[in-house]
C-alpha positions in Angstrom: 9.3 10.5 -24.7 5.8 9.1 -24.9 5.4 6.1 -22.7 3.1 3.3 -23.7 -0.4 3.2 -22.1 -1.3 0.2 -20.0 -4.6 -1.5 -20.7 -6.6 -4.0 -18.7 -8.0 -6.9 -20.8 -11.0 -9.0 -19.8 -14.7 -9.3 -19.9 -15.2 -6.3 -17.6 -12.8 -4.0 -19.6 -15.6 -1.6 -20.5 -18.1 -0.9 -17.8 -20.9 1.7 -17.6 -22.5 2.8 -14.4 -25.9 3.8 -13.3 -26.5 7.5 -12.8 -28.0 8.2 -9.4 -29.1 11.3 -7.6 -29.4 12.3 -4.0 -32.6 11.7 -2.3 -34.5 14.9 -1.4 -35.0 13.5 2.0 -31.3 13.3 2.8 -30.2 15.8 5.3 -27.1 17.8 4.4 -24.5 17.3 7.1 -22.7 20.3 8.5 -20.0 18.4 10.3 -18.2 15.1 10.3 -20.4 14.0 13.2 -23.6 14.8 11.3 -22.2 13.0 8.3 -22.0 9.8 10.3 -25.8 9.7 10.6 -26.1 9.3 6.8 -25.2 6.4 4.7 -21.6 6.6 3.6 -21.2 3.5 1.5 -18.7 4.0 -1.2 -20.8 3.2 -4.3 -23.6 5.7 -3.4 -21.2 8.5 -2.7 -19.2 8.0 -5.9 -22.3 7.5 -8.1 -23.8 10.7 -6.7 -20.7 12.7 -7.2 -19.6 11.7 -10.7 -21.5 12.1 -14.0 -21.5 8.6 -15.5 -23.3 7.1 -18.5 -26.7 5.5 -17.9 -27.0 1.9 -18.5 -28.5 0.4 -21.7 -32.0 -1.1 -21.6 -31.9 -4.8 -20.8 -28.4 -4.7 -19.2 -27.7 -5.0 -15.5 -28.4 -1.7 -13.7 -25.0 -1.7 -12.0 -22.5 -2.8 -14.6 -24.3 -3.0 -18.0 -22.7 -6.4 -18.4 -24.1 -9.8 -19.3 -21.2 -11.5 -17.4 -21.8 -13.1 -14.0 -20.8 -10.0 -12.1 -23.4 -8.1 -14.0 -26.4 -10.5 -13.7 -26.1 -11.7 -10.1 -27.3 -9.9 -7.1 -25.8 -6.4 -6.8 -24.4 -7.1 -3.4 -22.0 -9.6 -5.0 -20.1 -6.8 -6.7 -20.5 -4.4 -3.8 -18.0 -6.3 -1.6 -20.3 -9.0 -0.3 -19.5 -12.0 -2.4 -21.3 -14.9 -0.6 -23.7 -17.7 -1.5 -26.4 -16.1 0.6 -26.1 -12.8 -1.4 -25.9 -14.6 -4.8 -29.2 -16.5 -4.0 -30.8 -13.6 -2.2 -34.6 -13.2 -2.5 -34.4 -9.6 -1.3 -35.6 -10.3 2.2 -32.3 -10.3 4.1 -32.0 -7.4 6.4 -28.9 -5.2 6.0 -27.3 -4.8 9.4 -25.1 -1.9 8.4 -27.7 0.8 9.0 -26.8 4.5 9.6 -28.0 4.0 13.2 -25.5 1.2 13.8 -22.7 3.3 12.4 -23.4 6.4 14.5 -22.2 5.1 17.8 -18.6 4.2 18.8 -18.0 0.7 17.5 -16.8 -2.2 19.6 -13.1 -2.5 20.2 -12.5 1.2 20.8 -9.1 1.5 22.5 -10.3 4.2 24.9 -13.4 2.3 26.0 -11.3 -0.9 26.2 -9.2 0.8 28.9 -5.9 0.7 26.8 -5.3 4.4 26.9 -6.7 7.5 28.5 -8.8 9.7 26.2 -6.5 12.7 26.7 -3.4 10.6 25.9 -5.3 9.2 22.9 -6.1 12.7 21.6 -2.5 13.8 22.0 -1.2 10.7 20.1 -3.8 11.2 17.4 -2.8 14.9 17.0 0.9 13.9 16.7 0.1 11.3 14.1 -1.9 13.7 11.9 0.6 16.6 12.1 3.9 14.7 12.1 3.6 11.2 10.8 0.8 11.6 8.2 2.8 13.9 5.9 5.2 11.1 5.3 2.4 8.8 4.0 -0.3 11.2 2.8 -2.9 8.7 4.0 -5.5 10.9 5.9 -7.2 14.3 5.4 -6.6 16.5 8.4 -9.8 18.4 7.6 -11.9 15.2 7.6 -10.1 12.9 10.0 -10.7 14.5 13.3 -10.3 12.4 16.5 -14.1 12.0 17.0 -14.7 11.3 13.4 -12.2 8.5 13.2 -13.2 7.1 16.6 -16.8 6.7 15.4 -15.9 5.3 12.0 -13.5 2.6 12.9 -11.9 1.2 16.1 -9.3 -0.5 13.9 -8.2 2.6 12.2 -8.1 4.5 15.5 -6.1 1.8 17.2 -3.6 1.6 14.2 -3.1 5.4 14.3 -2.6 5.4 18.1 -0.3 2.4 18.0 2.0 3.9 15.4 2.0 7.3 17.1 2.8 5.6 20.5 5.8 3.9 18.9 7.3 7.3 18.1 6.0 9.4 21.0 4.9 7.3 23.9 6.5 3.8 23.8 5.0 2.8 27.2 1.6 2.3 25.7 2.8 1.0 22.3 2.8 -2.7 23.0 -0.8 -3.0 24.2 -2.1 -0.7 21.4 -0.2 -2.7 18.8 -1.4 -6.0 20.2 -5.0 -4.7 20.1 -4.5 -3.5 16.5 -3.3 -7.0 15.6 -6.4 -8.5 17.2 -8.7 -6.1 15.2 -6.7 -7.0 12.1 -7.3 -10.7 12.7 -11.0 -10.0 13.4 -11.4 -8.1 10.1 -9.7 -10.9 8.2 -11.6 -13.6 9.9 -15.0 -12.1 9.1 -14.1 -10.6 5.7 -14.8 -7.0 6.8 -14.2 -4.4 4.1 -14.1 -0.6 4.3 -12.0 2.4 3.4 -11.0 2.6 7.1 -9.9 -1.0 7.3 -7.7 -0.6 4.2 -6.1 2.5 5.7 -5.5 0.8 9.0 -3.8 -2.2 7.4 -1.5 0.1 5.4 -0.6 2.2 8.4 0.5 -0.9 10.3 2.9 -1.7 7.4 4.6 1.7 7.3 6.2 1.5 10.8 6.1 -2.2 11.4 8.2 -4.3 13.7 11.7 -5.1 12.4 11.0 -8.8 12.0 7.6 -8.3 10.3 7.7 -9.6 6.7 4.0 -9.3 5.9 4.0 -6.0 4.0 3.8 -7.6 0.6 1.0 -10.0 1.6 -0.9 -7.2 3.5 -0.7 -4.9 0.5 -2.1 -7.6 -1.8 -5.0 -8.3 0.6 -5.8 -4.6 0.8 -5.8 -4.3 -3.0 -8.1 -7.3 -3.3 -10.4 -5.6 -0.8 -10.3 -2.4 -2.9 -11.3 -4.4 -6.0 -14.2 -5.9 -4.0 -15.3 -2.3 -3.1 -15.2 -1.3 -6.8 -12.3 1.2 -6.5 -10.8 -0.1 -9.8 -13.9 1.4 -11.5 -13.7 4.8 -9.9 -15.1 7.4 -12.4 -12.6 9.9 -13.9 -12.1 12.9 -11.7 -14.6 15.8 -12.0 -14.6 18.8 -9.7 -17.3 18.8 -7.0 -16.8 22.4 -6.1 -20.1 23.5 -7.8 -22.0 20.6 -6.3 -24.7 21.1 -3.7 -23.0 18.3 -1.7 -21.6 19.3 1.6 -17.8 19.7 2.1 -17.8 16.8 4.4 -19.3 14.4 1.9 -17.0 15.7 -0.8 -14.0 15.0 1.4 -15.3 11.5 2.1 -15.3 10.9 -1.7 -11.8 12.2 -1.9 -10.9 9.9 1.0 -11.7 6.9 -1.1 -9.9 8.3 -4.1 -6.9 9.2 -2.1 -6.6 5.7 -0.7 -6.7 4.3 -4.2 -4.0 6.6 -5.3 -1.9 5.6 -2.3 -2.4 2.0 -3.1 -1.3 2.6 -6.7 2.0 4.1 -5.5 2.5 1.4 -2.9 1.8 -1.3 -5.4 4.3 0.0 -7.9 6.9 0.6 -5.2 6.6 -2.9 -3.9 6.8 -4.3 -7.4 10.0 -2.4 -8.1 11.5 -3.5 -4.7 10.6 -7.2 -5.0 10.6 -7.8 -8.8 7.1 -9.2 -8.5 4.2 -8.0 -10.7 2.0 -5.1 -9.7 -1.8 -5.5 -9.4 -3.2 -2.0 -10.1 -3.1 -1.0 -13.8 -3.0 2.6 -14.9 -6.3 4.0 -16.2 -7.9 7.3 -16.9 -8.7 7.8 -13.2 -5.0 7.4 -12.2 -3.8 9.5 -15.1 -6.1 12.4 -13.9 -4.1 12.8 -10.7 -2.9 16.3 -11.5 -6.4 17.6 -11.9 -7.3 15.9 -8.7 -4.4 17.7 -6.9 -5.8 21.1 -8.1 -9.2 20.5 -6.5 -10.1 23.3 -4.0 -10.3 20.6 -1.3 -6.8 19.3 -2.0 -4.3 19.4 0.9 -0.6 19.8 0.9 -0.3 16.1 1.4 -2.5 15.5 -1.7 -0.1 17.5 -3.8 2.8 15.5 -2.4 0.9 12.3 -3.2 0.3 13.6 -6.7 4.1 13.9 -7.2 4.6 10.3 -6.5 1.7 9.0 -8.6 3.1 10.9 -11.6 6.6 9.6 -10.8 5.3 6.0 -10.8 3.5 6.6 -14.1 6.7 7.9 -15.5 8.9 5.1 -14.3 6.8 2.0 -14.8 7.4 1.5 -18.5 11.0 2.7 -18.3 11.9 -0.4 -16.3 10.9 -2.6 -19.2 13.2 -0.7 -21.5 16.3 -0.9 -19.3 16.3 -4.6 -18.6 19.1 -7.0 -19.7 20.1 -6.5 -23.4 21.7 -8.9 -25.9 25.4 -8.8 -26.0 25.5 -6.9 -29.3 23.3 -4.0 -28.1 25.0 -0.6 -28.5 25.9 1.1 -25.3 25.7 4.4 -27.0 22.0 3.9 -27.7 21.5 3.0 -24.1 23.3 6.2 -23.0 20.9 8.2 -25.2 17.9 6.5 -23.6 19.1 7.2 -20.1 19.8 10.8 -21.0 16.2 11.2 -22.0 15.0 9.5 -18.9 17.2 11.7 -16.7 15.7 14.7 -18.4 12.2 13.5 -17.6 13.1 12.9 -14.0 14.7 16.4 -13.7 11.6 18.0 -15.2 9.4 16.1 -12.7 11.6 17.2 -9.8 11.5 20.9 -10.8 7.8 20.9 -11.4 6.7 19.2 -8.2 9.3 20.9 -6.0 7.3 24.1 -6.7 4.0 22.4 -6.0 4.7 20.7 -2.6 5.0 22.4 0.8 8.6 23.8 0.9 8.4 25.3 4.4 11.1 24.4 7.0 8.5 22.4 8.9 7.7 20.1 6.0 9.4 16.8 5.3 8.3 16.9 1.6 11.3 18.6 0.0 13.7 16.1 1.6 11.5 13.1 0.6 11.1 14.5 -2.9 14.9 14.7 -3.5 15.6 11.4 -1.7 13.0 9.4 -3.7 13.9 10.9 -7.0 17.7 10.2 -6.5 16.8 6.6 -5.5 14.8 6.2 -8.7 17.7 7.4 -10.7 20.0 4.9 -9.0 17.5 2.1 -9.5 16.9 2.9 -13.2 20.6 3.3 -14.0 21.5 0.1 -12.2 19.3 -2.0 -14.5 21.7 -2.1 -17.4 24.8 -2.0 -15.2 25.3 -5.8 -15.1 25.5 -5.9 -18.9 28.0 -3.0 -19.0 30.3 -4.5 -16.4 30.3 -7.8 -18.2 31.9 -6.3 -21.2 35.6 -5.6 -21.9 37.4 -2.6 -20.6 37.2 -0.6 -23.8 33.4 -0.9 -23.9 33.1 0.0 -20.3 35.1 3.2 -20.9 32.4 4.3 -23.3 29.9 4.2 -20.5 31.6 6.2 -17.8 28.6 8.6 -17.7 26.4 5.7 -16.7 28.8 4.4 -14.2 29.2 7.8 -12.7 25.4 8.4 -12.5 25.0 5.1 -10.6 27.8 6.0 -8.2 26.8 9.6 -7.6 23.1 8.7 -7.1 24.0 6.2 -4.4 26.4 8.6 -2.7 23.8 11.4 -3.1 21.2 9.3 -1.3 23.5 8.8 1.7 24.6 12.5 1.7 20.9 13.5 1.8 20.6 11.3 4.9 23.5 13.1 6.5 22.3 16.6 5.7 18.6 16.0 6.5 18.9 14.1 9.8 16.0 16.0 11.3 13.5 14.0 9.2 14.9 10.5 9.9 13.4 9.7 13.3 9.8 9.7 12.0 10.4 8.3 8.6 8.5 5.2 7.5 10.3 1.9 6.9 10.6 2.3 3.1 13.2 5.1 3.6 15.3 2.7 5.6 15.1 0.0 3.0 16.1 2.5 0.3 19.0 3.6 2.4 20.1 0.0 2.9 19.9 -0.5 -0.9 22.0 2.6 -1.6 24.7 1.3 0.8 24.5 -2.2 -0.6 24.8 -0.9 -4.1 28.0 1.1 -3.3 29.6 -2.0 -1.8 28.6 -4.1 -4.7 29.9 -1.4 -7.1 33.3 -1.3 -5.4 33.6 -5.1 -5.8 32.5 -5.0 -9.5 33.7 -1.9 -11.2 37.1 -1.8 -13.0 40.2 -1.0 -10.9 40.8 2.4 -12.5 37.4 3.6 -11.2 37.4 1.9 -7.8 40.7 3.5 -6.9 39.2 6.9 -7.2 35.8 6.4 -5.6 36.0 3.8 -2.8 37.0 6.1 0.0 34.2 8.6 -0.7 31.8 5.7 -0.9 32.8 4.3 2.5 32.7 7.7 4.1 29.2 8.3 2.8 28.0 5.0 4.4 29.7 5.9 7.6 28.3 9.4 7.7 24.8 8.1 7.2 25.3 5.7 10.0 26.3 8.6 12.3 23.2 10.5 11.3 20.9 7.5 12.2 22.8 6.9 15.5 22.2 10.5 16.6 18.4 10.1 16.6 18.4 8.8 20.2 16.0 6.1 19.2 15.1 2.9 21.0 17.1 -0.3 20.7 14.7 -1.9 18.3 13.9 1.2 16.3 14.6 1.4 12.6 17.1 4.2 13.1 19.2 2.2 15.6 19.1 -0.9 13.4 20.0 1.1 10.4 23.0 2.7 12.1 24.2 -0.7 13.3 23.7 -2.2 9.8 25.7 0.6 8.1 28.5 0.5 10.6 28.7 -3.3 10.4 28.6 -3.2 6.6 31.7 -0.9 6.5 33.5 -3.0 9.1 32.7 -6.2 7.1 34.2 -4.7 4.0 37.3 -3.5 5.8 37.7 -6.9 7.4 37.6 -8.6 4.1 40.3 -6.3 2.9 42.5 -7.2 5.7 42.0 -10.9 5.2 42.9 -10.5 1.6 46.0 -8.6 2.3 47.1 -11.4 4.6 46.9 -13.8 1.7 49.8 -12.9 -0.7 48.8 -15.6 -3.2 45.3 -14.3 -3.5 44.3 -13.3 -7.0 44.1 -9.5 -7.2 41.4 -7.9 -9.3 42.2 -8.2 -12.9 38.8 -8.5 -14.3 35.3 -7.4 -13.5 32.6 -9.5 -12.1 29.6 -10.6 -14.2 27.4 -10.9 -11.2 23.9 -9.6 -12.0 23.0 -6.5 -10.1 19.3 -7.3 -10.6 19.7 -10.3 -8.2 20.2 -7.8 -5.3 17.4 -5.9 -3.6 15.8 -3.2 -5.8 13.9 -0.7 -3.7 11.7 2.3 -4.5 13.7 6.2 -5.1 15.9 11.5 -4.9 18.7 14.6 -5.9 22.4 13.9 -5.7 24.3 16.4 -3.6 27.6 15.2 -5.0 29.4 18.1 -6.6 30.7 16.5 -9.8 28.5 16.6 -12.9 26.8 13.3 -13.9 28.2 13.7 -17.4 31.8 13.9 -16.3 34.1 11.1 -17.3 36.7 12.2 -14.9 36.6 10.4 -11.5 38.3 12.7 -9.0 39.2 11.0 -5.8 37.5 12.8 -2.9 39.7 13.9 0.0 39.4 11.6 3.0 41.0 11.9 6.3 39.7 9.0 8.3 37.4 6.9 6.2 38.4 3.6 7.7 41.1 2.4 10.1 44.4 1.1 8.8 46.0 2.0 5.5 44.3 3.9 2.8 41.0 2.2 2.1 41.4 1.0 -1.5 39.2 -2.0 -2.4 40.4 -2.5 -5.9 42.6 -5.5 -4.9 39.6 -7.6 -3.7 38.8 -10.6 -5.8 35.1 -10.3 -6.9 35.0 -13.8 -8.4 35.0 -15.2 -4.8 31.8 -13.3 -3.9 28.8 -15.1 -5.3 25.2 -14.5 -4.4 25.4 -16.7 -1.3 28.4 -14.8 -0.1 26.6 -11.5 -0.5 23.6 -12.8 1.4 26.0 -13.8 4.2 27.8 -10.5 4.2 24.5 -8.6 4.7 23.1 -11.1 7.1 26.2 -10.6 9.3 25.7 -6.9 9.0 22.1 -7.2 10.2 20.0 -7.1 7.0 18.1 -9.8 5.2 18.3 -9.6 1.4 15.5 -12.1 1.1 12.9 -10.3 3.3 14.2 -6.8 3.0 14.2 -6.4 6.8 16.7 -5.7 9.5 17.8 -8.7 11.6 17.6 -8.4 15.4 
């Protein structure tokens, strides 16, 4: 299935760039430390690296455009939009010289006395080897301790703070506070760099439970990237035959990698929140597979490539699976979903072979988990329309109902069977897990009685098993694992309590119709392989064997009245369980 290409409209849609060459006087660095002595501004690196079209005579040397961005001082489009630069006469001295960048910048956490250098080195090493594979943010061959320390105190502090949260909580608070101070300083003075963008994203991956700034922070970083010109990155071309040093090549890939990460993050947040994304697909994004085959590509780069391609695959699909008119044929919808499932399975098989599959890698688990989550999210889009129809029409879509149920159960079973990767996982995994559990509960309240009777015990057991897996991580009281375990346990307890209350009301209306509550009004979070044994195409719902799913009589939920559970009630249920549907965060 060919997906429609996205296009960006506007006066700057077509842009040519100036072809530049390296100065013969530039020394070729042999190490990251030597590279710091040379100019590392993003535009010069990228222009030198990629073969671009020369500008036309009479047009601006930077953009070839007669628009304001093309005619005003070049610094305006280089991330320095200010009245002084617009009206510059060329006499202003640039303070960001190579000499200034060579020394350790102010705010260094070691020089500030926040952490001993040996502790800092240990935390840094743990971040690169254990945490970085989850987020694919840094290049282990470029980002050494000394390199990062000289490049950015903010990035260094963010790395140390997140590592301390997992490995050395005693120094976490002061490092995190210092990172927040450096963040405020960067924002206050409008500082922009690759390292600042990376630091801000790192702070959102393992944020405090009550922190709701991820969406705003991401938007700010993307705006920063636009200001640095990343949306105009030239299409990938191998640098392996270039005379440029390996360090400089890796610095170019560092910018490109950060833009790819932002693309994935942007699309994921859009799917989670229902808000529009900011980064459009273009030729640079679509060349991700060639970028992953570069000789300098790391295992993390290949894993990142898997998710860029997955977001390219899924973006347009969401538009096709939204609410449909009442007369829309469910058979046609089933055919579309079958095609989509085939594409996701092809993606899974292809990239499973490409990523690191060793026992020491978290990538196989994350690949399965995210792809199963995507299947759940995609299949849940038309589910509201299906459940609002009569029983006969619903019976024609058992495959779709089964795929939704088995995907949600599969996510939770992956949590149970892959518990060794949970302790260090970023927050998005916890939000996805909460979504899977929330979906199962909503499914039990909304599906027809004949289906609920056969699946509810398995669903509740899956939630409870996932809670046990998180509770076994020996994490701190405010950690995501501990909050997740409490949330899942409380969610099951809340459902069971509602059952008991209903049983005690003999005049309560039992389920005799399905709810028309819209599934899309509940949190939609980013995506993995179901481990449930039944085939997705099966229309036979076999009841799993359950010995102790919940206390009391057999845990059938089909008698609950869904009509008494509106959106406000659902918000209260999850708030009582410890999760905010509005903010997508755990409640303390």
